[in-house]
N, C-alpha and C positions, 0 to 999 in steps of 0.2 A: 199625649198628656193623659187621656182617659185610661190607657192601658197601664201607664206608670202609677196612677192613683189606685187602680184596681189591685195591682200586684203589691203596692206598698201597704194598703189596708189589709190585704190577705196575710202578708208576711208579719205585719204588726200584731195580728191576732194570734199567731202561733205562740204557744207557751215555751219559747226557747230564748229567754231573756239573755241579752249579751251577745246574741248571734244575729240579731235582726239586720245590722249593717252589713255583715259578711254575706248574708243571703241576698240582700238587695244588690250588692256588687256582683255576685255570681249570676244573678238573673238579669239584671239591667244592662250590664256592659255588653254581653254577647248579642242582645237584642237591640242595642242602640237606643235604649230608653233613658229618660231623664232620671239619673241616679239621685240627684239632690231632691227632686220632688217626691220620688218613691220613698226615700228614707224619711223625709219630713212627715209624710202621712203615716209611715210605719210607727211613728212615735205616738200613735193613738194609745199605745200601751204605756202611757206615762203614769206617774204615781197617783194622779187624780182620777184617772179613768180605769186603770188596770184592775182594782178590786171589783168593780162592777162588771168588767169584761170577763174576768175569770169566773165569777159567780154565774154569769149567763152561760159561759161555755161548759162549765161543769153540769149545770142543770140540763142543757140540751144534750150533752153527752150521756148523762144518766138516763134520760128519757129514751134515747135511741138505743142504748145498750141493754137496759133492763126493763124499760117500759114504766119505770117509777121515777118519782121526783128524787132529786139529789139527797144524799144522806148527810144532812146538816145537823142532825142531833148527835150527841156524843156516842150513844150506843151504836147507831147506824154507821157513824164514821169509823168506829173500831172495826166493824164488820167489813166495810169497804176497803180500808187500808190506804196507805199512801199511794201504792201503785194503782189502786183502783181509781183514785182521784186524778192521778196523772193521766191514765187512759181516758177517763171521761173528759178531762179538759182538752186533751189532744183531739179526741173525736169531735167534740163540740166546737173547737176552734176552726175546724175545716168548714163547717156550715155557717158559723158566725162570720168568719172571714170572707166566705163567698158572698154572703148576703150584704155585708158592709161594702165589699169591693164592687158589687153590682150597683149599689146606690151611689157610691162615691164616683165611679167611672161615668155614670150617667150625668151627674152634676158637672164633673170636669169636662165632659164632652160639650155640654151646653155652653159653659164658660169659654172654652177654647174656640168653639164655633163663632161665638159673638165677637171675640177679640180678633179672630181671623177676618171676620166681615168688616170690622172697623178698619183694619189695615188695608183690606181690598178696596174700600171705597175712598181711600186716599186721605185719611186723617193724618196730616203731616205732623201735628203736635204730638199725637200718641205714638207715631212711628219714631220720632226723634227721642221721646222719652224712653221707649223700649230699647232703642239702639244705645242710648247712654247707659241704661241699666246693664246691658250686656257687656259694654266696654268696661264698666266698673267691676262687674263680677269677674270678667276675664283677667283683671289685674291680680286677682288672688289665686290664680291657677297653681302657683308654686307654694301656696300657704298650706299648713296642716289641714287635713280633710275636715276637721271640726270647724275650723274658721271659714273654710270655703262654703260649707253648708250653712253656717250662721249668716254670712254676708248675703248669700243668694236668697235665703229665707226672708231676711229683713227687707231687702230691696224689693222683692216680689210681693210680699204680703203686708208689710207695714204701711198703714195709710199715710205715714209721714213722707214717704217717697213722692207721692203725687201732690201732697200739700206743699212741699218745698218747691216742686217744679211749677206749681200754680201761682206762687207769689209773684207779684208784678215787679218789673225792673230787674236790673242786674244786682248781684250781691257784692261786686267790687272786691276789695281785700277782705278775705274771710279768715276768721280765727275760730277753730272748732275746739271748744273747751271740753275736757274729758271726752275726747273723741273716740275712745275705745279702739276699734280696728279701723276707724276712719272712713267707713263706707259712705256716709251721707255727705261729708265734705268732698270726697272724691267724685261722688255722683254729680254734685253741682259743677265740679270742674269739667267732668266729661260731658255735661250738658251745655258747656260753654257759657255758664252764667256767672263766673267769677274771674277776676283778673289775677289774683294771687291767693294761695291757700297755705295755711299753717295750722298745726294742731298739737295738742299735748294730752297726755293721760298719765295717771299715777301707776298704771299696770304696765311694767316694762315689757312683758311678753306681748301684750296687745300692740304696744308702740312699735315693736320690731315688725309685726305683721303689717301694720299700717304703712310704715316707712318703706318696706319692700314693695308693697302694692303701689305706692305713690311714685317711686322712682325719683326722677328729677323734677316732677311736676309740683310736688309739695314737700314740706318739711314737717316731720312729727318728732316730738321729743318727750322724754319722761319727766313729768313735773306734777306736783300736787296741785289740786284745784285752787287753793288759796294762795299759791306762790307765783302765779303767772305774772309776768311783767306787764304793767299797764302800758299799752301802746295803742296808737290811733288806728282803728280798723273801721271798715265800712259796715261789716256784718259780724256779729258775735253769735255763734251757735252755742246754746246751752240746752242740749237735748238729753232729757232723762238724767239730769244732773243734780238739781237742787235738793231733792229729797235725801241725798246721801249726807247732807250737812245739817247740824242742829240749826234751829231757827235764827239765832244770832249770827251764825256764820253764813247762812243764806242771805241775810240782810247785808252782811259785809261784802259778799260776792256780787250782789246786785249793785251795790255802790261802786265797786271797782269796775263792773261792766259799764255802768253809766259814764264813768270817767273815760273809758276807752272808746266809747262810741259817741262822738261829738256831732256827727252829721248823718249817720246811717241808722241802722236798726239792730235790735237785739231779738233773736228768735229763740223762744223758750218752749220746750215740750215738757209738760209735767202732769202728774196725777192731780185731778181736782178733788181735794178732800171734801168739798161741799156736796159731791154726788155720793151719798153714803153707800148705796147698794153696789154700784159699779166700782167705787173706790175700794171696797172690801175685797172684790175679786182681784183687782190689780195688786193690792197689798199681798194677797195670798201667793200670787205668782212671784212677786219680789221675794217673799219669804222662802219659797222653794229654791229660787236661784241662790239665795244667801246660804241656806243650810247645806246645799249640795256642793257649794264652793264654785258653782258655775260663774257667778259674778263676784269678783274680788274687790268690789267697792268698799267703802267704809262700813263699819259694823252696823251702824244705826240706820234707821229709815225715819225721816221726819217729814210728814205730809202736811200740807196746808191748803185752804181754799184758794182757787185761782184769783179770786177778787183781792186777796191780800197782796199777791204779787203785782197785780195791776195797779193797786193803790200806791205801792211803793214806787213803781216805775213812773206813774203819772206825776207823783210829787217831785221826781227828778227831771221832769221836763219831757216826758215821752207821751205820745198818743198811742193807745193800745187797742188792738183788735184781738178778740178771743175767738178762735175757730175750733170746732170739734175735731178731734184727732183720733177717734176710735171707731170710725165707720167699718162695719163688718167684724168688729171684735166686741168682747164683753167688758172692755176696760173703760176707765174714766179719764182718759188722757185728753188734754186740750193743748192747742198751739197758741201761744201768746206772741203776737208780732208787735213789738214796741218800736215805733219810729220817732226820731227826734222831731219835736214840734218846731214849726217854722220860727226862726229867729231866736231859738233857745240854745245856749251853748253851755 
């Protein structure tokens, strides 16, 4: 793990954009390293970080090659020329990549050592969770490489994975609304926590990926979020879903959800708009996913405080618990677990 992180960070710092994945494949496969992890950290050169990374690389490259600071004034830039900047960036990237790789590998080594220790001392719950994650990731081995990377990244790094596993009781009959690639519903199935699983999403391409991964264990279909048939289920998953709908349609969806869950619970993961600082960071990432076309959800994003969602579900006869769902991330996500109050139907 430490070596995969080190190589991924080093490759991600190289100013050869568009070739990072190819280099990761060429390096990781012969060495038997974790390709998904390496490529994940290689994305350090994302649109938010790349400008600062390139500036640092050019500065270091200039100091090493000329002994002077980088030529960021117009006149100095003309003297340096495009090739001069490319050379400086390339030279600086070697040292920046080596430095970040060393730091990242040290952190990864500590994390991997602790996880290995937990497994060694016989933490059965953690072992079961890890085994279920690997079974779910394995379902996507024939999916396009981008989907494989996404699913592995989500299950390994998203706090939601352990939050769902940590909820008490079985999930029974589960309906995963706007399931995307279906990884969280299938994770619950592989964890042995649900008796039946179905899901739907408005993106037909993602539904195909989910259906192939599920095989005969679950059924996924293409359906708009507000068109699903009201049917009695034990658990309804609404994970990162509501903010794609205008507020009136959010209320409509919550009403339909309440009618479908008469004895079980609704599990909602959403951005808490009441947390201004972290909410703005989350919105920025959602905006990037939208403009790049990575996420093909509805055009708008409509955020609201978690307390408003809780108030509506409470009025429909649910007892709500709000859990933090952003541990280890800069986001403002919360998990709302709404269970039917005793005696209310």
